[in-house]
DOKOLBA-204538 format. One record per residue (C-alpha): chain; x, y, z; residue number from 1. Coordinates in steps of 0.2 Angstrom, whole numbers, plus 5000, padded with zeros to 4 digits. Layout:
<zamars>
(zamar 'A', (X, Y, Z), NUM);
...
</zamars>
This chain:
<zamars>
(zamar 'A', (4987, 4937, 5044), 1);
(zamar 'A', (4993, 4945, 5060), 2);
(zamar 'A', (4997, 4963, 5064), 3);
(zamar 'A', (5008, 4969, 5075), 4);
(zamar 'A', (5004, 4987, 5083), 5);
(zamar 'A', (5016, 4997, 5094), 6);
(zamar 'A', (5010, 5009, 5105), 7);
(zamar 'A', (5020, 5025, 5112), 8);
(zamar 'A', (5021, 5018, 5129), 9);
(zamar 'A', (5032, 5005, 5122), 10);
(zamar 'A', (5020, 4991, 5122), 11);
(zamar 'A', (5016, 4979, 5107), 12);
(zamar 'A', (5002, 4968, 5103), 13);
(zamar 'A', (4998, 4956, 5088), 14);
(zamar 'A', (4980, 4955, 5080), 15);
(zamar 'A', (4970, 4945, 5070), 16);
(zamar 'A', (4954, 4953, 5069), 17);
(zamar 'A', (4951, 4969, 5061), 18);
(zamar 'A', (4940, 4976, 5076), 19);
(zamar 'A', (4950, 4969, 5089), 20);
(zamar 'A', (4963, 4980, 5082), 21);
(zamar 'A', (4952, 4995, 5077), 22);
(zamar 'A', (4947, 4996, 5095), 23);
(zamar 'A', (4964, 4995, 5103), 24);
(zamar 'A', (4970, 5008, 5092), 25);
(zamar 'A', (4958, 5020, 5097), 26);
(zamar 'A', (4961, 5016, 5116), 27);
(zamar 'A', (4979, 5021, 5112), 28);
(zamar 'A', (4987, 5039, 5109), 29);
(zamar 'A', (4997, 5041, 5095), 30);
(zamar 'A', (4997, 5023, 5091), 31);
(zamar 'A', (5009, 5016, 5076), 32);
(zamar 'A', (5005, 5000, 5066), 33);
(zamar 'A', (5015, 4990, 5055), 34);
(zamar 'A', (5007, 4977, 5045), 35);
(zamar 'A', (5010, 4967, 5030), 36);
(zamar 'A', (4997, 4963, 5016), 37);
(zamar 'A', (4983, 4974, 5026), 38);
(zamar 'A', (4970, 4976, 5013), 39);
(zamar 'A', (4954, 4978, 5022), 40);
(zamar 'A', (4958, 4988, 5038), 41);
(zamar 'A', (4949, 5003, 5041), 42);
(zamar 'A', (4961, 5014, 5052), 43);
(zamar 'A', (4959, 5032, 5050), 44);
(zamar 'A', (4943, 5045, 5051), 45);
(zamar 'A', (4939, 5042, 5032), 46);
(zamar 'A', (4939, 5023, 5035), 47);
(zamar 'A', (4952, 5021, 5022), 48);
(zamar 'A', (4958, 5005, 5017), 49);
(zamar 'A', (4976, 5000, 5017), 50);
(zamar 'A', (4979, 4999, 4998), 51);
(zamar 'A', (4967, 5015, 4998), 52);
(zamar 'A', (4979, 5025, 5009), 53);
(zamar 'A', (4996, 5017, 4999), 54);
(zamar 'A', (4988, 5022, 4983), 55);
(zamar 'A', (4983, 5040, 4990), 56);
(zamar 'A', (5000, 5043, 4998), 57);
(zamar 'A', (5011, 5037, 4983), 58);
(zamar 'A', (5022, 5052, 4978), 59);
(zamar 'A', (5016, 5061, 4963), 60);
(zamar 'A', (5022, 5057, 4944), 61);
(zamar 'A', (5031, 5069, 4935), 62);
(zamar 'A', (5037, 5071, 4916), 63);
(zamar 'A', (5054, 5074, 4908), 64);
(zamar 'A', (5055, 5092, 4901), 65);
(zamar 'A', (5066, 5086, 4887), 66);
(zamar 'A', (5062, 5072, 4871), 67);
(zamar 'A', (5070, 5058, 4872), 68);
(zamar 'A', (5076, 5046, 4857), 69);
(zamar 'A', (5074, 5027, 4855), 70);
(zamar 'A', (5087, 5024, 4868), 71);
(zamar 'A', (5078, 5034, 4881), 72);
(zamar 'A', (5090, 5047, 4881), 73);
(zamar 'A', (5088, 5065, 4883), 74);
(zamar 'A', (5088, 5077, 4866), 75);
(zamar 'A', (5091, 5095, 4865), 76);
(zamar 'A', (5072, 5098, 4862), 77);
(zamar 'A', (5060, 5103, 4877), 78);
(zamar 'A', (5044, 5094, 4877), 79);
(zamar 'A', (5035, 5105, 4887), 80);
(zamar 'A', (5036, 5125, 4890), 81);
(zamar 'A', (5044, 5127, 4906), 82);
(zamar 'A', (5040, 5144, 4916), 83);
(zamar 'A', (5053, 5157, 4920), 84);
(zamar 'A', (5054, 5159, 4938), 85);
(zamar 'A', (5062, 5152, 4954), 86);
(zamar 'A', (5069, 5135, 4951), 87);
(zamar 'A', (5076, 5126, 4966), 88);
(zamar 'A', (5091, 5113, 4962), 89);
(zamar 'A', (5093, 5099, 4975), 90);
(zamar 'A', (5104, 5083, 4975), 91);
(zamar 'A', (5097, 5067, 4967), 92);
(zamar 'A', (5101, 5054, 4981), 93);
(zamar 'A', (5105, 5037, 4973), 94);
(zamar 'A', (5095, 5028, 4987), 95);
(zamar 'A', (5078, 5020, 4992), 96);
(zamar 'A', (5061, 5031, 4993), 97);
(zamar 'A', (5053, 5030, 5009), 98);
(zamar 'A', (5036, 5038, 5015), 99);
(zamar 'A', (5032, 5042, 5033), 100);
(zamar 'A', (5013, 5043, 5033), 101);
(zamar 'A', (5004, 5051, 5048), 102);
(zamar 'A', (4985, 5046, 5043), 103);
(zamar 'A', (4971, 5058, 5046), 104);
(zamar 'A', (4965, 5058, 5064), 105);
(zamar 'A', (4952, 5049, 5070), 106);
(zamar 'A', (4936, 5056, 5078), 107);
(zamar 'A', (4945, 5056, 5095), 108);
(zamar 'A', (4961, 5063, 5088), 109);
(zamar 'A', (4972, 5048, 5087), 110);
(zamar 'A', (4983, 5045, 5072), 111);
(zamar 'A', (4992, 5029, 5064), 112);
(zamar 'A', (5008, 5030, 5058), 113);
(zamar 'A', (5014, 5020, 5042), 114);
(zamar 'A', (5030, 5018, 5033), 115);
(zamar 'A', (5029, 5014, 5016), 116);
(zamar 'A', (5042, 5012, 5000), 117);
(zamar 'A', (5039, 5019, 4983), 118);
(zamar 'A', (5024, 5007, 4980), 119);
(zamar 'A', (5020, 4997, 4995), 120);
(zamar 'A', (5015, 4999, 5015), 121);
(zamar 'A', (5029, 4990, 5023), 122);
(zamar 'A', (5028, 4979, 5037), 123);
(zamar 'A', (5043, 4979, 5050), 124);
(zamar 'A', (5043, 4962, 5054), 125);
(zamar 'A', (5046, 4958, 5035), 126);
(zamar 'A', (5066, 4954, 5031), 127);
(zamar 'A', (5064, 4963, 5016), 128);
(zamar 'A', (5059, 4979, 5024), 129);
(zamar 'A', (5073, 4979, 5036), 130);
(zamar 'A', (5084, 4993, 5026), 131);
(zamar 'A', (5069, 5005, 5026), 132);
(zamar 'A', (5066, 5004, 5044), 133);
(zamar 'A', (5086, 5005, 5048), 134);
(zamar 'A', (5087, 5020, 5037), 135);
(zamar 'A', (5072, 5027, 5049), 136);
(zamar 'A', (5080, 5023, 5067), 137);
(zamar 'A', (5084, 5040, 5072), 138);
(zamar 'A', (5067, 5048, 5068), 139);
(zamar 'A', (5055, 5052, 5082), 140);
(zamar 'A', (5038, 5048, 5075), 141);
(zamar 'A', (5029, 5053, 5089), 142);
(zamar 'A', (5035, 5070, 5089), 143);
(zamar 'A', (5030, 5070, 5070), 144);
(zamar 'A', (5012, 5067, 5076), 145);
(zamar 'A', (5011, 5081, 5089), 146);
(zamar 'A', (5020, 5094, 5077), 147);
(zamar 'A', (5007, 5091, 5064), 148);
(zamar 'A', (4993, 5089, 5078), 149);
(zamar 'A', (4983, 5103, 5070), 150);
(zamar 'A', (4982, 5095, 5053), 151);
(zamar 'A', (4965, 5088, 5049), 152);
(zamar 'A', (4972, 5078, 5036), 153);
(zamar 'A', (4985, 5063, 5031), 154);
(zamar 'A', (5003, 5070, 5032), 155);
(zamar 'A', (5015, 5062, 5020), 156);
(zamar 'A', (5034, 5065, 5022), 157);
(zamar 'A', (5043, 5059, 5008), 158);
(zamar 'A', (5061, 5057, 5008), 159);
(zamar 'A', (5076, 5045, 5002), 160);
(zamar 'A', (5085, 5032, 5013), 161);
(zamar 'A', (5103, 5030, 5009), 162);
(zamar 'A', (5119, 5024, 5016), 163);
(zamar 'A', (5129, 5008, 5014), 164);
(zamar 'A', (5120, 4995, 5007), 165);
(zamar 'A', (5107, 5005, 4999), 166);
(zamar 'A', (5112, 5005, 4980), 167);
(zamar 'A', (5128, 5015, 4979), 168);
(zamar 'A', (5126, 5021, 4997), 169);
(zamar 'A', (5143, 5021, 5004), 170);
(zamar 'A', (5149, 5036, 4995), 171);
(zamar 'A', (5135, 5046, 5004), 172);
(zamar 'A', (5136, 5039, 5023), 173);
(zamar 'A', (5144, 5023, 5033), 174);
(zamar 'A', (5128, 5021, 5041), 175);
(zamar 'A', (5110, 5022, 5036), 176);
(zamar 'A', (5101, 5038, 5037), 177);
(zamar 'A', (5087, 5048, 5028), 178);
(zamar 'A', (5084, 5064, 5020), 179);
(zamar 'A', (5066, 5073, 5017), 180);
(zamar 'A', (5064, 5078, 5000), 181);
(zamar 'A', (5045, 5083, 5002), 182);
(zamar 'A', (5029, 5085, 5012), 183);
(zamar 'A', (5012, 5085, 5007), 184);
(zamar 'A', (4999, 5088, 5019), 185);
(zamar 'A', (4980, 5081, 5012), 186);
(zamar 'A', (4984, 5083, 4992), 187);
(zamar 'A', (4993, 5098, 4993), 188);
(zamar 'A', (5012, 5097, 4992), 189);
(zamar 'A', (5022, 5110, 5002), 190);
(zamar 'A', (5033, 5124, 4996), 191);
(zamar 'A', (5052, 5119, 4999), 192);
(zamar 'A', (5053, 5133, 5013), 193);
(zamar 'A', (5041, 5125, 5023), 194);
(zamar 'A', (5049, 5108, 5021), 195);
(zamar 'A', (5065, 5115, 5028), 196);
(zamar 'A', (5056, 5123, 5042), 197);
(zamar 'A', (5048, 5107, 5047), 198);
(zamar 'A', (5065, 5098, 5046), 199);
(zamar 'A', (5074, 5110, 5057), 200);
(zamar 'A', (5060, 5110, 5069), 201);
(zamar 'A', (5060, 5091, 5071), 202);
(zamar 'A', (5078, 5088, 5069), 203);
(zamar 'A', (5078, 5079, 5051), 204);
(zamar 'A', (5089, 5079, 5036), 205);
(zamar 'A', (5085, 5087, 5021), 206);
(zamar 'A', (5091, 5085, 5003), 207);
(zamar 'A', (5107, 5094, 5000), 208);
(zamar 'A', (5101, 5112, 4990), 209);
(zamar 'A', (5115, 5116, 4976), 210);
(zamar 'A', (5108, 5134, 4969), 211);
(zamar 'A', (5094, 5141, 4960), 212);
(zamar 'A', (5090, 5146, 4942), 213);
(zamar 'A', (5076, 5156, 4933), 214);
(zamar 'A', (5077, 5149, 4916), 215);
(zamar 'A', (5078, 5130, 4911), 216);
(zamar 'A', (5085, 5124, 4896), 217);
(zamar 'A', (5095, 5108, 4889), 218);
(zamar 'A', (5112, 5118, 4891), 219);
(zamar 'A', (5108, 5123, 4908), 220);
(zamar 'A', (5104, 5106, 4914), 221);
(zamar 'A', (5122, 5101, 4904), 222);
(zamar 'A', (5131, 5115, 4914), 223);
(zamar 'A', (5124, 5112, 4931), 224);
(zamar 'A', (5128, 5093, 4930), 225);
(zamar 'A', (5148, 5096, 4923), 226);
(zamar 'A', (5150, 5107, 4938), 227);
(zamar 'A', (5141, 5095, 4951), 228);
(zamar 'A', (5155, 5082, 4952), 229);
(zamar 'A', (5155, 5078, 4969), 230);
(zamar 'A', (5141, 5073, 4982), 231);
(zamar 'A', (5136, 5088, 4995), 232);
(zamar 'A', (5132, 5073, 5007), 233);
(zamar 'A', (5149, 5073, 5018), 234);
(zamar 'A', (5146, 5056, 5028), 235);
(zamar 'A', (5152, 5042, 5018), 236);
(zamar 'A', (5167, 5041, 5006), 237);
(zamar 'A', (5162, 5053, 4994), 238);
(zamar 'A', (5160, 5052, 4976), 239);
(zamar 'A', (5149, 5056, 4960), 240);
(zamar 'A', (5133, 5060, 4963), 241);
(zamar 'A', (5117, 5053, 4953), 242);
(zamar 'A', (5110, 5069, 4946), 243);
(zamar 'A', (5100, 5085, 4950), 244);
(zamar 'A', (5082, 5087, 4954), 245);
(zamar 'A', (5074, 5104, 4948), 246);
(zamar 'A', (5057, 5112, 4955), 247);
(zamar 'A', (5048, 5126, 4952), 248);
(zamar 'A', (5044, 5136, 4968), 249);
(zamar 'A', (5030, 5140, 4975), 250);
(zamar 'A', (5022, 5124, 4969), 251);
(zamar 'A', (5014, 5125, 4952), 252);
(zamar 'A', (5005, 5111, 4942), 253);
(zamar 'A', (5005, 5110, 4923), 254);
(zamar 'A', (4991, 5107, 4911), 255);
(zamar 'A', (4991, 5088, 4916), 256);
(zamar 'A', (4989, 5093, 4934), 257);
(zamar 'A', (5006, 5088, 4936), 258);
(zamar 'A', (5019, 5095, 4947), 259);
(zamar 'A', (5032, 5107, 4938), 260);
(zamar 'A', (5048, 5098, 4943), 261);
(zamar 'A', (5059, 5086, 4935), 262);
(zamar 'A', (5076, 5077, 4937), 263);
(zamar 'A', (5091, 5074, 4929), 264);
(zamar 'A', (5104, 5059, 4928), 265);
(zamar 'A', (5121, 5059, 4921), 266);
(zamar 'A', (5115, 5043, 4912), 267);
(zamar 'A', (5102, 5051, 4904), 268);
(zamar 'A', (5114, 5062, 4892), 269);
(zamar 'A', (5125, 5059, 4878), 270);
(zamar 'A', (5137, 5071, 4884), 271);
(zamar 'A', (5141, 5060, 4898), 272);
(zamar 'A', (5141, 5043, 4890), 273);
(zamar 'A', (5160, 5036, 4891), 274);
(zamar 'A', (5167, 5035, 4873), 275);
(zamar 'A', (5171, 5017, 4868), 276);
(zamar 'A', (5190, 5016, 4862), 277);
(zamar 'A', (5191, 5007, 4845), 278);
(zamar 'A', (5202, 4989, 4846), 279);
(zamar 'A', (5216, 4991, 4835), 280);
</zamars>
């Protein structure tokens, strides 16, 4: 298996031996590596293997607040008690999940930058990864490495890749693009105000904010969806959005150590199902 390392001076090199690769990464500042199926490479201070990094940096799972019927449609009955407080509502983009992973610094302060989908670490040379990297074309990872130079932990920037050719991305944008929806430093997810600040400081797009609400109920979700009939991303043809993401702020975990957040999609409610007209 060959791996391709891209350095900040623009040079690239292919490697086959992990020791050779690691030696060159240590010798360059802020190096970036893109590899496929790299199961045993030790590339950060904690000597994490790629499969461990992949598992560690995946986005946290979260539960629906509503009970579901046999067709997995939401019922007007809460499955968990939700606190009254500040819930931020953002647009749920119908795209593809992307992780920008700034691996934990080595002992001499170098970082490796990886890109992942929802479930895999991606190889830029793999044709199946092209749409993911196309969504990130305008992002300066060197600047991100510099921005987080004081963070002695792995930093993960989570976002949605979207645009023409990605799901129904034409409604959002004619070109492929990327919007950040969350940031994690080590094991700690950051408050949304911090996410916004990072995006402003680094010229990154953030997911559109709809508004805020204090109390979560079935009726509130239905009302919000009914009034949200057009995407807030105005780079494409426009059209009906996929749904809404609710996040409790500041970051809070439930008794199962799951983050208090959830998403609601039009397709998950009977109220938005098209009624079939009976044939005469």
